[in-house]
C-alpha positions in Angstrom: 122.1 122.3 128.9 121.8 122.3 125.9 121.9 118.3 125.1 119.2 118.3 127.4 116.8 120.8 125.8 117.6 119.1 122.3 116.5 115.8 124.4 113.3 116.4 125.5 112.7 117.3 122.6 113.2 115.2 120.4 111.6 112.6 123.3 108.2 115.2 123.2 107.5 114.6 119.3 108.3 110.8 119.5 106.2 110.7 121.7 103.4 113.3 120.3 103.8 110.5 116.8 103.2 107.4 119.0 100.2 108.5 121.1 98.5 110.1 117.5 99.2 107.0 115.8 98.3 105.0 118.8 94.9 107.6 117.9 94.2 106.9 114.6 95.2 103.1 113.8 94.3 102.5 110.7 95.7 105.7 109.2 99.3 103.8 110.5 98.1 100.9 108.3 97.1 103.0 105.8 100.7 105.2 105.6 102.5 101.8 106.3 100.7 100.0 102.9 101.6 103.4 101.2 105.5 102.9 101.3 104.5 99.2 100.3 104.5 96.7 103.1 102.7 93.5 101.8 99.0 93.9 103.8 99.8 89.9 105.8 102.4 92.3 107.7 100.8 95.4 107.9 99.4 95.3 111.4 102.6 94.4 112.1 104.8 96.6 111.1 102.2 99.8 112.3 102.5 98.0 115.8 105.9 97.6 115.6 106.8 100.7 114.7 104.6 102.9 116.7 106.5 100.0 119.5 110.2 101.4 118.9 108.7 105.4 118.9 107.2 104.7 122.1 110.6 103.3 123.3 111.9 105.9 121.7 110.9 108.6 123.6 111.3 106.9 126.7 115.2 106.6 126.6 115.3 110.4 125.5 112.6 111.1 127.8 113.9 108.9 130.7 118.1 109.6 130.0 118.4 113.2 131.0 117.5 112.2 135.4 119.5 108.5 135.0 123.0 110.0 135.4 
């Protein structure tokens, strides 16, 4: 039961983080630039981070019901 709750909470946090970045894509790009990523790669890196967060959230949230 503890593992289920942990997966749901962590998956929810990843989903919220990804949705927040989708709502404010300019802020996500500025954050990526602040980390030192070259400006030419910024759109790709920001999109990759959002996609990774959504993917991790999907795997964490779908996992408890698949087993």
